[in-house]
C-alpha positions in Angstrom: 37.9 -1.2 20.3 37.7 -5.0 20.8 40.1 -5.9 17.9 43.5 -7.7 18.2 46.8 -7.0 16.5 47.6 -9.3 13.7 50.3 -7.4 11.9 52.3 -4.2 12.3 53.5 -2.6 9.1 55.0 0.9 8.5 57.2 2.7 6.0 59.1 6.0 6.1 61.0 7.0 2.9 63.3 4.0 2.2 62.8 2.2 5.6 60.1 -0.4 6.2 58.9 -2.4 9.1 56.7 -5.5 8.8 56.1 -8.1 11.6 53.3 -10.6 12.1 51.9 -11.1 15.6 51.2 -14.5 17.1 47.5 -14.9 17.3 45.5 -17.2 19.5 42.2 -18.6 18.1 40.5 -18.0 14.8 40.4 -15.0 12.5 36.9 -13.9 11.4 35.9 -14.3 7.8 35.6 -10.5 7.4 39.1 -9.8 8.6 40.4 -12.7 6.5 38.9 -11.2 3.4 40.3 -7.7 4.1 43.8 -8.8 5.0 44.3 -12.2 3.4 45.3 -13.5 6.9 43.8 -16.7 8.2 44.5 -19.4 10.8 44.4 -23.1 9.9 45.5 -25.9 12.2 47.2 -23.4 14.5 49.3 -21.9 11.6 49.1 -18.4 10.2 48.6 -18.1 6.4 48.7 -15.1 4.1 47.2 -15.5 0.7 47.7 -19.3 0.9 51.3 -18.9 1.9 52.3 -20.0 5.4 53.9 -17.4 7.6 56.8 -19.0 9.6 58.0 -15.9 11.4 55.8 -14.2 14.0 56.3 -12.8 17.4 54.4 -12.0 20.6 52.6 -8.7 20.9 55.1 -7.3 23.4 58.1 -8.3 21.4 56.5 -6.8 18.2 55.7 -3.5 19.9 59.2 -3.2 21.3 60.8 -3.9 18.0 58.5 -1.4 16.4 59.3 1.2 19.0 63.1 0.6 18.4 62.5 1.0 14.6 60.7 4.3 15.1 63.7 5.5 17.2 66.0 4.8 14.3 64.2 7.4 12.2 65.4 10.1 14.7 62.6 12.6 14.2 59.1 13.3 15.7 56.5 11.3 14.0 52.9 11.4 13.1 51.5 7.9 12.6 48.9 7.7 9.8 46.9 4.6 9.1 43.5 3.5 7.7 42.3 2.2 11.0 41.0 3.0 14.4 44.0 3.2 16.7 42.3 2.0 20.0 43.2 -1.7 19.8 46.8 -0.7 19.1 46.8 1.8 22.0 45.3 -0.8 24.3 48.1 -3.3 23.6 50.7 -0.6 24.1 49.2 0.2 27.6 48.8 -3.5 28.6 52.4 -4.3 27.7 53.8 -1.3 29.4 55.6 0.2 26.4 53.8 3.5 26.2 56.7 5.5 27.4 58.9 4.1 24.6 56.4 5.2 22.0 55.9 8.7 23.5 59.6 9.5 23.0 59.1 9.2 19.2 55.4 9.4 18.3 53.7 12.9 18.7 50.4 12.1 17.2 48.0 9.6 15.5 45.7 10.0 12.6 43.0 7.9 10.9 43.9 8.6 7.3 40.3 8.0 6.2 39.6 11.4 7.6 41.9 12.9 5.1 39.7 11.9 2.2 36.2 12.4 3.5 33.6 12.6 0.7 32.9 16.3 0.1 29.1 15.8 -0.1 28.3 13.1 2.5 31.2 13.9 4.8 31.5 10.1 5.4 34.9 8.4 5.9 35.9 6.4 2.9 36.4 2.7 2.9 39.9 1.3 2.4 39.0 0.3 -1.1 37.6 3.8 -1.9 40.6 5.4 -0.4 43.1 3.2 -2.3 41.3 4.1 -5.6 41.5 7.8 -4.9 45.2 7.5 -3.9 45.8 6.0 -7.3 44.1 8.9 -9.1 46.6 10.9 -11.1 49.5 8.5 -10.4 51.3 7.9 -13.7 53.7 5.2 -12.5 51.4 2.3 -11.5 54.1 -0.2 -12.2 56.3 1.3 -9.5 53.4 0.9 -7.1 53.0 -2.7 -7.9 56.7 -3.4 -7.3 56.8 -1.7 -3.8 55.8 -4.8 -1.8 53.6 -7.8 -2.0 52.2 -6.9 1.4 49.0 -4.9 0.9 49.5 -2.9 4.1 52.9 -1.7 3.1 51.6 -1.1 -0.4 48.8 1.1 0.9 51.1 3.1 3.1 53.4 3.7 0.2 50.5 5.0 -1.9 49.7 7.4 0.9 53.4 8.5 0.9 53.3 9.1 -2.8 50.1 11.1 -2.5 51.7 13.3 0.2 54.7 13.8 -2.1 52.5 15.0 -4.9 50.9 17.5 -2.5 54.3 18.7 -1.6 55.4 19.1 -5.2 52.2 20.9 -6.1 52.7 23.5 -3.3 49.9 22.1 -1.1 52.1 21.2 1.8 50.9 23.9 4.2 47.2 23.1 3.6 47.9 19.4 4.1 49.8 19.9 7.3 47.0 22.1 8.7 44.4 19.6 7.8 46.4 16.7 9.3 46.9 18.7 12.5 43.2 19.3 12.9 42.2 15.6 12.5 45.1 14.0 14.4 45.3 13.8 18.1 48.1 13.5 20.6 49.4 10.0 21.4 48.5 10.0 25.1 45.2 11.9 24.5 44.2 8.9 22.4 44.5 6.7 25.5 42.5 9.2 27.4 39.9 9.3 24.6 39.7 5.5 24.4 39.1 5.3 28.2 36.4 8.0 28.1 34.7 6.3 25.1 34.7 3.0 27.0 33.1 4.7 30.0 30.5 6.5 27.9 29.4 3.4 26.1 29.1 1.1 29.1 27.9 3.9 31.4 29.8 2.4 34.3 32.3 3.6 36.8 35.7 3.2 35.3 39.3 3.5 36.4 41.4 6.3 35.2 45.1 5.9 36.1 44.3 3.4 38.9 41.6 5.7 40.4 37.9 4.9 40.4 35.9 7.9 39.1 32.6 7.7 41.0 31.0 10.6 39.2 29.1 10.6 35.9 31.5 9.9 33.1 32.3 12.7 30.7 30.2 12.4 27.5 31.7 10.8 24.4 31.4 14.1 22.5 33.3 16.0 25.2 36.0 13.3 25.3 36.5 13.7 21.5 36.7 17.4 21.9 39.4 17.1 24.5 41.3 14.5 22.6 41.2 16.2 19.2 42.2 19.5 20.8 45.6 17.9 21.4 45.2 17.8 25.2 46.1 14.7 27.2 45.9 13.8 30.8 49.5 15.0 31.5 48.9 18.4 30.0 45.6 18.9 32.0 47.2 17.5 35.2 50.2 19.8 35.0 48.2 22.8 34.0 45.8 22.3 36.9 48.7 21.6 39.2 50.4 24.9 38.4 47.6 27.3 37.4 44.5 25.7 39.0 41.0 26.0 37.6 41.8 29.3 35.9 44.4 27.6 33.6 41.9 24.8 32.7 39.1 27.3 32.0 41.3 29.6 29.9 42.7 26.6 27.9 39.3 25.0 27.3 37.7 28.3 26.2 40.6 29.6 24.0 39.5 30.5 20.5 40.8 28.5 17.6 39.5 29.6 14.2 36.5 31.3 15.9 35.7 28.1 17.8 36.4 27.1 21.4 39.4 24.8 21.7 37.4 22.3 23.8 34.2 23.9 25.1 32.8 26.9 27.0 30.1 24.8 28.7 30.5 25.7 32.4 29.0 22.4 33.5 31.6 20.4 31.4 34.5 22.5 32.6 33.4 22.2 36.2 33.1 18.4 35.9 36.7 18.2 34.6 38.0 20.6 37.3 35.9 18.9 40.0 37.4 15.5 39.1 40.9 16.9 39.3 40.1 18.7 42.5 38.8 15.5 44.1 42.2 13.9 43.6 45.4 14.3 45.6 47.5 16.8 43.7 51.2 16.4 43.5 52.8 19.7 44.7 56.4 19.0 43.5 58.4 21.6 41.6 57.7 22.3 37.9 60.9 20.5 37.0 59.7 17.4 38.7 56.3 17.7 37.0 57.9 16.8 33.8 58.5 13.3 35.0 54.8 12.6 35.5 53.5 10.1 33.0 49.9 9.6 32.0 50.0 5.9 33.0 51.3 6.5 36.5 49.2 6.0 39.6 48.2 8.9 41.8 51.2 10.3 43.7 51.1 11.0 47.4 50.4 14.7 48.2 53.2 16.5 50.0 51.8 18.8 52.7 52.0 22.4 51.7 53.9 24.5 54.3 52.8 28.2 54.4 55.2 30.9 55.4 54.3 33.5 58.1 54.1 36.2 55.4 51.6 34.1 53.4 49.5 33.6 56.5 49.3 37.3 57.1 48.1 38.2 53.5 44.5 37.4 52.6 44.0 35.7 49.2 40.3 36.4 48.8 37.4 38.1 50.6 33.7 37.4 51.1 31.5 40.4 50.7 28.2 40.1 52.6 26.2 43.2 52.0 29.3 45.4 52.3 30.8 43.4 55.3 34.2 42.0 54.3 35.5 38.7 55.6 39.1 37.8 54.8 40.1 34.4 53.4 43.6 33.2 54.1 45.6 30.3 52.6 44.7 26.9 54.0 41.2 25.9 55.2 38.6 28.5 56.1 35.4 27.2 57.8 32.2 29.0 56.8 29.1 29.1 58.8 26.0 31.2 59.3 24.5 32.9 62.3 20.8 32.1 62.1 19.8 35.0 64.4 21.5 37.7 62.4 21.7 36.0 59.0 25.4 36.8 58.6 28.3 34.8 57.4 30.9 33.7 60.0 34.4 32.3 59.4 36.5 30.0 61.6 38.3 32.9 63.3 34.9 34.1 64.6 32.2 32.1 66.4 30.6 29.7 63.9 27.2 28.6 64.9 26.3 26.3 62.0 29.1 24.9 59.9 28.0 24.9 56.2 31.1 24.7 54.1 34.9 24.9 54.1 37.0 27.0 51.8 40.4 25.6 50.9 43.0 27.8 49.2 46.2 26.2 47.9 48.3 28.4 45.6 46.0 29.7 42.9 43.4 27.0 43.6 40.2 28.0 45.4 37.9 25.2 46.4 34.6 25.1 48.4 33.1 21.9 49.9 29.6 21.6 51.2 29.7 20.0 54.7 26.1 18.9 54.5 24.7 21.5 56.9 21.0 22.4 57.3 21.1 24.9 54.4 21.8 24.3 50.7 25.1 25.7 49.4 25.2 27.1 45.9 27.8 28.6 43.7 25.9 30.8 41.2 23.1 28.4 40.0 25.1 25.3 40.8 23.9 23.3 43.8 27.0 21.7 45.5 27.1 18.0 46.3 28.0 17.1 49.8 31.7 16.4 50.5 32.6 17.2 46.9 35.1 20.0 46.3 34.0 22.7 43.8 36.3 25.2 42.1 35.7 28.9 42.7 36.6 31.9 40.5 36.6 35.6 41.4 33.3 37.4 41.3 31.1 34.3 41.9 28.0 34.5 44.2 27.9 32.0 47.0 24.5 31.1 48.6 24.1 29.6 52.1 20.4 29.1 52.3 19.0 32.6 51.7 22.3 34.4 52.6 24.3 35.6 49.6 28.0 36.5 49.6 30.3 37.6 46.7 33.7 35.8 46.5 36.4 38.2 45.5 40.0 37.0 44.8 42.6 39.5 45.9 44.5 41.2 43.1 48.1 42.0 43.8 51.2 42.6 41.7 52.3 39.0 42.0 48.8 37.9 40.8 49.1 40.1 37.8 52.5 38.5 37.0 50.8 35.1 37.4 48.1 36.0 34.9 50.7 37.0 32.3 52.6 33.8 33.0 49.4 31.8 32.4 48.9 33.5 29.0 52.6 32.7 28.1 52.2 29.1 29.3 49.1 28.6 27.1 50.8 30.0 24.1 53.7 27.6 24.6 51.2 24.8 25.3 49.4 25.4 22.0 52.8 25.5 20.2 54.0 22.2 21.6 50.6 20.5 21.0 50.7 21.3 17.3 54.0 19.7 16.3 52.8 19.2 12.8 52.6 23.0 12.1 56.2 23.6 13.0 57.4 23.1 9.4 55.2 25.8 7.9 57.2 28.3 6.0 55.3 31.4 7.1 55.8 32.1 10.9 53.0 34.6 11.0 50.5 32.1 9.4 51.8 29.4 11.8 51.2 31.6 14.8 47.7 32.5 13.5 46.8 28.9 13.1 47.9 28.0 16.6 45.9 30.9 18.1 
């Protein structure tokens, strides 16, 4: 997490990239032993040979991005390292968009060769020895390059080639897809990890998140599921809390894609709900980048037809109160213990219901009575997502929240399912080359 880039090396078939990065200060003894790089008198040495050509971090990353573009195919970057220092440099030097055009995922290759008994990641030395197992042409390996990083990557390439030749390609692709994660979700993961370790408020896309940070474990689940901020943001923007909930709880190999923990789901939805959501068209959504600051919300204009059709109802002991798009103030008449809305006489204001599209939010206004959704006690002035069938408590008065079902809502539900299937497809780019379409679809589901 706190490392620095010293060298960027990569190989793909017959193409190689190798650049050294200008480093300020000294290189630790441990890193020098592992890489052969060391600083002496302000000069960079590799295995006692002086390195005369090196570049700034920004220049190196730009050249690397251009080199990736010449390969003209979606890429999975595999390396025996943690990717967070690399991702941090990409963000700091504003070249993330360039990488996103070519790189679809990242993978720590040590996960590929976990020890079967201990389940621990192998060291680079152990990994190298296993990569050499069964390789008959050691002389060819030695001639690949003097650079140990390029040599290691070439060994990995040969190992994958052997897997392909032995008919194990499908299994390898499935395994890689499970342990790799989306490029931008790695940034999301890194920021969550930072917040979890320091237990401090942190900035996410130029916004200060003042709630408790999502746990490290949850962050990993989100990242490894293939989701990134842009995916979550767009899904919430279009389908609201129902889309997030459905996506997080989708079953993948009998396990939930992220989690079915209601508290975790609500914390993610609550954070998204507390931000100003961009209500542009779906075509414009595609231009949103994970590193962009929050965009200004355009006011939502409701048609006369929309204002006449209720989108939900509150059922209080058989008494039905209609909920319309926009804001609906909720109160309670203490003399009759009944729920009152803004179009009636509200004695004590307790909460406000805000309905925008498919998004239903309730906010506790800090009235004299506690507001609960199910067993969850609402925080004052903090929006909370609602789904159909939930029980709302205003003190000792209970009301059931029912979202209206109309033909257009049924069409929306089918569209959500279609979106999520496409979403799973586009977030598993490494399964696309599988020969059996039925098996591929089964793996995605």
